[in-house]
N, C-alpha and C positions, 0 to 999 in steps of 0.2 A: 877436648872441650867437655866431653861427657863427665870426665873425672873432675875437672875444675868446677863444674856446676852441680856436683853431686848433692851438696847440702841444699842449694836453692831449689833443685828439682824435687827433693823430698819435702821441703818446707812449703813450696808454693804450688806444686802440681806439675805434671809432665809438660804442660804447655808453657811453663814459666820461661824457658830459654827461648828467646824470640829473635827475630831478624834485626831487632834494634838493641839487643843486649850489648853491653860494653865490649864483651869478648867475642862478638859475632864473627864468624868466618865462613867462607864457602869455597869449595874446590873450583878449579878452573881447568878447561881443556882447550886445546887447539888441534883441530882435525885438518889433515890434508888427505884427500882421497882421489884416486884415479880409477874410474870404473868404465868397463867396456860391456855394452849390452848386446846380446845376440837376440834379435827380435823374433827369430823363427823358433828357437827353443825356449825362450823366456828365461834364459840363464844369463848370468853376468859374472864377470871376474873383476876383482878390485884389489888395490893396494892401499893400505892405510898407514899413515904416520900420525901418531897422537902424542902431543906434548902435554903431560899431566902435571899440574902444580898442586902439591899438597900443602894447603894453607892451614891444616889442622894442627893440633898439638900432639897428634898420635903418630907413631911410626907404623907404616903400613907394610905388611909382609905378604898380603894377598890383595888382589883386585878382582873385580867382576865385570863382565860385559854381558849385555842383553843380546840374545840371538832370536829376535821375535819371530822370524819366519818359521822356526822349528815348531811353533804351535800348530801349524797347519799340516799336521801329519796324523794318520790314524793312530789312536791310542794315546795321543798327547794329553796333557792335563786339560787343555782347553776342550778337546774332543770329549774327554771323560766327563767334565763338568756339564757340557752340553747334553749329555745323555742322562745325567742324574738330577738336574734341577727341574723343578716342577713346571716352570714356564720358560722353556728355552727360547732364546732370541729367534724370532721368526725368519730372520735373514739367513740363519745358519742351519735351518732344517728344510727338508723336502716334505711337503704335506701331500698325503694321498688318502684314499678311502678304500678299505677292504670290508666287505659285507656291511657297508653303511657306517663303519667306525673309522674315525680319523686316525691316521698313522703318521707319526713324525719320524723321519729318517735323518740321522746325523750326517750332514753334508761332509764334514771333515773325514769321517770314517769311510766315506765313499770315494775319496780321492785316489786316483791312480798315481803310479810312480812319476809320470811326467806332469802331474797336476799338483803335487804337494809343494809346500814351501820348505826351503832349507837354507841355512847359512853354515858353511864349513870354514873354519879358521885354520890356517897352517902358517908355518915359519914365524911363529910368534917370538919376538925378541924384545928385550929391555936393554936399551943403550947398547945394542949390538950383541947382547948375550942371550942365548936361547933360554926361555922360561918354560916351566911345566904347565900344561893346560889340561883341563878336564871339562867335557861337555856334560851338563846336567839339565836336560830338557831345553829350556829357552835361556839358560844361563851358562856362560863360559867362566869357569873358575880358573884363576891364574895364580900359581905360586911363583912369586917373584924371584928373579935371579939375585937381587939385592934389595934390602928394605928401602922404602922411600921415607926419608927422615922428614920431620916437621919443617915447613917453610923451605922445601926443596922441590926441584923439578926432575922428571925422568921422561925418556922418550920411548914409546912403544911403536914397533913396526910389525905389520902382519899382512898376510895375504888372505883374501876371502873369496869363496865361490858361493854364489847364491842362485836360487831358483824362485822366481816370483810365483806364488801359488795361484790356482784358480781363485778368483776373487770371492771371498766368503765373508770376511769381517775386516773393514777399514782398508786393508791393503791387498794388493794382488793384481791379477791380470783379467782382462775381458769381463768387466763388471756387468751388471744387469742392463746397463744402457749402452754397452758396447765399447766403453773406453778401454783401451788396450793395456795401459800401465798406470796403476795407482801405487806409486812407490813410497809408501809410508812404512816406518819401522823396518827399513830394508838393509841396514848396514850394522856391523858389530858396534854397539853403542855402550859407552862407559856407564856403569851403574853409579848412582849417587852415594856419596859418603858424607854424612853431616853429623851434627851433635848427637843424634840418636844412633849413629853407627851406619853400617852398610844397608842399602835398600836394593838388594838383588832379588826383587820380587819376580816370581815366574809370571809369564804372560798367560793369563787364563781367560780374561775377557775385558778387564777394566783398563784404566789409562795409566799414566806414566809419571815418573819423577826423573828429571834429567839434570846434567851438570852444565852450568853456564860456560859458554866458550865461543870460539870463532871457527867457522868452517870455510875451507877452501876446496872446492869440489870440481873435478873434471868428469863429464859424462860423455862418453863416445857412443853414438847411436846412429842408425840409418838416417841419412840426410833428409828423408821425407817426413820425419817425425817432428812435431811441434812440442816443445817442453814448456812447463811453467812450474814454479815452486818457490822454495825458500831462497832468499838472497838476491843479490844484484848480478845480472848477467854482465860479464866483463868484456865479452867479444861480440856484442850485438851486431856490429856492422859486418862481421864475418858470417853470422848466423842467419840474419834476415828473419823471415817468418813473422814480420810485423814488429820486431824489436828494434830495428835499425833506426838511426836518426833520420829525421825528415830530410828528404832530398838526396839521401844516400842510395846508390845502386849497389846491390849486393850480387856478386857473381861467384859461383862456386867453381872450384877447379873441375875441368871437364870430366876427369876420370874419378873424382871423389865419390865414394859410395857412403861415406859417413861424415858426420860433423861432430866436433867436440865442443860441448857447451861448458863454459867455465863460469861457475858461480862463486861468489864470496858472500857469506852471511855472517855479519859481525854480531857479537853479544846475543846469541840465541842458545837454546838448549835442545834443539833438534834440527833436522834437515830433511825435507820432503820434496818430492817432485812427481809429476805425472806427465805422460806423453801419449800422443795419438797422431796418426797420419791425417785425420780429418778434423782436427781442431780449427775452429775459427779463433782469431785472436784480436780482441779490441783493447785499446788503451785510452784512458782518459786521465786528466789531471784532477786530483782530488784536493782536499784541504791541505794547506801548507806545502803545496807542490808535490804531494805524494803521488807517485804513478800507480794508478789502479788498473790492473790487468784482468781481463776476463777471457777465459779459454773454455770453449764449449763446442760440442759436436755440430758439424754442418748439417743440421737436421731442420728442414723448413718448419716443422711443427713447434720448435722451441725458440727460434731466433728472435721473434718479436718479444717474448717474455724476457729474454736475456738483455735485449737492447733497452727495454723499459727499466730493468733493474739497475743498470749502470749508474745513472744519476742518483738513484735512491741510495745506493751504497755510499756514494760520496756524501749525501746528506746525513746518513747514519754516522759515518766517520766524524763529520763535523760536530754532530750532537754528542758523541762519545768524548771527543776532545774537550768540549766545553763542560761536560758533566763529570768526567773523571780526571783527565789530563791528556796532554798531547801524545798522539801515536808517535813513537820515537824513531821509526824507520822511514825510508823514502820510497817504499814499494810494498804493495799488498796485492795478492792474486786470488781471484775467485775462480776455481777450476772445477769443471764437471768431472766427477770421478768418485771413487769410494763406494760406500753403501748406504749413505744417508746424509750426514753432515758431520765433519770432524775437523777440529782446529789443529793447525800446525804453525810453525814459525813463519810469519810473513805471508801465510796463505791458508786457504781452506779447501778441502775436497767435499763437494756436495753432489747429490743427484740433481739432475737438471731438467727432467721431463715432466715434472708435476705442474700444478697450477701456479699462477703468478704469485698469489698471496703466500702459498706454502714455501716457494723458493725464496721470496723476500724475507719471510720469517726465519728461515734457516740461515740465510746470510746474516740477518740481524743478530742471531745468537752466536754464530761462529766468529763473526767479526768482533763481537763482544769479548771473546776469548783472547783476542790480541792484547787486551788489557788484563783481564782476569785469567791468566795462566801463562801467556807468553811474554808478559812483562812482570806481573806479580805471580811468580812461579811456585804456587803451593804444591805440596806433595799430593798428587792425585790418587795415590793408592790409599792414603790415610785420611786426607782432607779433601776428597773429591767434591764435597758440597761447597767448598770455598770457590772453586772455579766454575762448576756447573750452576750453582745457585746464584752466585754474584753475576755471572754472564746472563742468567735468566732475568735478573733485575734490570740490567741496562737494555737487554733485548726488549722487555715489555715497556720500559720507559721510551725507548727509541721508536718502537712501533706505534705507541700512543702519540708520540711527537709527529709521526708521519700521517696519522689518521685524520680524515676529514672532520670527524667529530670526536675529539679526545674525551676520555672519561675521567671522572674524579679519582677512581681507584682502578688502575690497570692490572692489579694483582689478584682480582677476585677469584679467577679460576685456579690460580696457584694455591690460594688459601683453601679452596674447596677440596682440591686433591689431597692436601695435607690432612684436612679433617677426616676424609674418608680413610686414610691410612691410620691415623691416630685412633680412630674408633673401631678399626677392624680387628685389633688384637695381634696384628702382624708387624707392627712397627719395631724396628731395631734402632738403637742409638746411633747418632752420627759418628761416634767413635769406632763403629764397626768397620773393619778393613773392607775395602770395596768388593773383594771377591767372596766375602764371608756371609753375604745376605742369603737368607733361606730361599727367597724368590726374587727374580729380576725386577718385578713391579715395585717391591718395597725399596730396592736400591734406587730406582729411577725417581720415585716420589721423594725419597729422603734427599737425594743429591740435588735435584732440580727445584723442588718445591720447598721442602723444609729449609734447604740451604738458602734459597732466596728469601724466605721469611726471616731467617736469622738477621739478614741485613735490613729488610724493609721494616721490621718491627722496631728498629732504632728510631724510625720516624715517630712511632707511638711513644717510645720511652723518652727521647731527648728532643724531639721536634724535627720538622722537615729541614729547616735551615742547618741544624747541627748534623743531620744525616748527610746532606750534600757536602758540607765541609769535611765530614769524616771520610767520605769517598776520595775527595781530592787530596787530603793529607795522607791517607793510607797509600795512595798511588805515589805521591811525592817522596814519602819516607822509605818505601819498600820496593820500588821498581828495581828490577834486575837482582832481586833477592828471592829467598824462599820463605815468605811469611807464614805464620802459624795462626790458629784461631785466637791465641792470646794477643797477637799483633793488631788484628782488626778491633778487638775489644778494647785494648789499651788506647788505640787511636781515638775511638769514640769517647773514652774517658777523658783524654787530654783535651779534646775539642769542647766537650760539654761540662766537664767538672763532675759528672756523675760517677758513682761506683757501680761497675757493671760485671764484676767477676761472677757474681751469683747468677747472672743471666746466661753467661757462657756455660757455666757448669750445668744448670738445669736444662737449657734448651739444646745444647750441643753434645752433652755427655751423658744424658739420661733420656728416658722416654716419659719423664714427668710431663703432664699436660697442664695447660691453662684452662680453667673452667670456673667462671664466676657466675653467679645468678642473683636475681632479685628475689629474696626469700619472703619478704612480707612488706606490705604497705598498709598502714593503719592510721585511723583518725585519733589525734591527740588534742581535741578541743580546737585551739587556735593554731595548731600545727599539724602537719602530716609527718608521720614517722616512717622512715624507710630503712629496712634492714637488708644488707647484702650478705652473701655467703661465698666463701672460697671453697669450692668443691674439689678442684684439681690440686695436685701437690705444688705446682709452680706458682710463686707469687708474682704479682704485677702491681704497678700503680693503676688506679682506676679512674676513667673518665665517665661521668654520668651526666646526661643531658635531660632536663625536664622541660617538656613542652606544655604550654597552657592553652586553654580553650580560646583565648583571645589571640592566639598566634605567636605570642612571645615565648622565648626560650631562655633558660639559665643553664650554665655549665658548672657542675660541681667536680672539683678535682681532689682525689684522695691520693696523696703521695705515698710511696713505699718507703718505709723507714730505712731499710738497708741500702737504698739507692742514693740517699744523702743529696737529693737534688730535686728541684721543682722545674719541670719543663716549661718553656714558653707557651702561652695560650694558643692552642691550635684553632680556636674559634673566636677570633677577635671581634666578630660581630655580636657576640654574646657576653653578658656579664658573667665573670668567673668568680666563684666562691671557693677558696682553698680551705679544705677541711683538715682535721688532724690526720697525721700519717697512720697507716695501717700496717702493722708488722705481721710477718708470716704466721707466727704461732697462734694468732687469734682467728678462729674460724669464721667469725661474723664481724660486721661493722655496721653501726647504726648512726643515723643522723636525722635531723628534723628540718622541715621546710615551713616557714611561716605561711599561713594562708592569706591570700589576698582576694581581690575582687574576682579573679579568674580561677577556674578549677584546673586541676592537673588533667591533661589529656592523655599523656603517655610519659613513660620514663624509659630511657635507653642507656644501657652500658655500651660504651664505645661505638657511637654511630659511624665512625670512620671506617670500621672493619679492619683496622690495621693491627689490633691485638688478636693473636691467634687463639681465640677461645673456641675449644673444640666442640662445644655444645651451645649453639646460638639460641635455641628456643626459649631459654629462661633469661635472656638478656634484655627482654622488653616487657614492660608492664603497660596495659593489661597483658598478661602472659599469653603467648601464642600456644595454642594447643598442639601438642606433638602428634603428627600424623602416624597412624598405625602402620 
């Protein structure tokens, strides 16, 4: 694919090859795994059979697997990064004070042999023939016994031994709230190969890119443990623990010490599970008869919050279905575990001992990832902002939907955070690989806030109705694919008729900022002359609202020439005057307003607050004095 699109890539930019291109393809995997967990040693043994379909035009002579557990070892890349970044993740360090000075100790480097994580692969075969393997940190490099030709399948078989690390980041055992097993990134996972080539990224801190496929997983564990996670439980009437059908009595064999949980997860790109002896398990029926499972510790202090959250989760799912598109599976589990909140296929792991509003907000965000990442599977290493940012958008819309008093703009705090970053001098472009940010804070604001604004700013550019249509069409066109930034941009173009490539380039690929101001307001006899200026590098169409002393308002719209479109009037209650378009190369734009019986009270650029102008103080006349 890379070779076939060489000309178009150079001609149109690296994002030109999209998930809707005529020659689009993606790889496919079918996993079968049998795993036995030793709950005393936190070690497990597994067998994996993986049928890999090469849908590319390339002949593959090597493949790669992720061994995420290996990150949790002293001296690993993750441990080293933790020691060298200026603002290490607080969950991954031990804070103490010596002589009044705060000291941060790297938790990974403090792990003992029985506390580290590891994944060891043995007996690797391709179609029954032994293949050469090499471990490179968190990556297994495999030199194949025979090449995988285009449009052909091969079968890998392997054995693996793992140890679940002391819980430090996302996955592991015995987390801060006492959950015994948070089994995320726990198995040898096939790396993604797409039109850009292999994505065998080391696990340093950020998130993932996975191959779409089907999982058939058997997990054998002590019978007292309750499990939840990805997929559909196939033997619920043998397992019990609240999964059984109504009216069914589950009896275990008298001498049985373990149970084998059989899950099937179709059309996903990951498989996660969690387990604890003291989980309570609630089940409710959500929208479209989706089973919503809630697994949380039997802790009297948190039970009321979790009970209250259950119907709200169903409300959120219904809202997301109507806003983006229907959740395509029939199961979703909210599970207490992990180290904060992290999305996985058909489930999330979240901390559960916080305040009600905090837990609900976390669920709103992680559930949102079921659309923006676990159905629309962007590359989280390169385009992290597409999943984190877009999930933030529907989280904030969803929480506003649930609020007793909804607000006109639920994204205000998101914009403020982005302004602080843009004005700090520490911003890096959204094309920065997720692990390459100088500080974690810059990554977080870029991913969650600027990524969200990339989408919400479409409302300013093409109108609210077109934004909502864009989200639905994007979901319909690219679900179960790997969309790129070009795909969401082109979807907005198809919906609205606007030209928006300039927007993707400036906002997502540079640190150019939007900064417009009211430069001058002057008396011209029977008219008032207004001059605006473009201070930042990034162009935008401009909304100007003029309010008069008699309470009336007028809306002046200045189209952007390169956008080739006039958006619908966002202020239907106001008279709209469409002015000449303003091209990027002109630093100023002037227009005149006829004087009437009422005087001008104030002039405002973008009263909606949806244009991400990084310096707001010069957007209003009379000008607001900047605070020292």
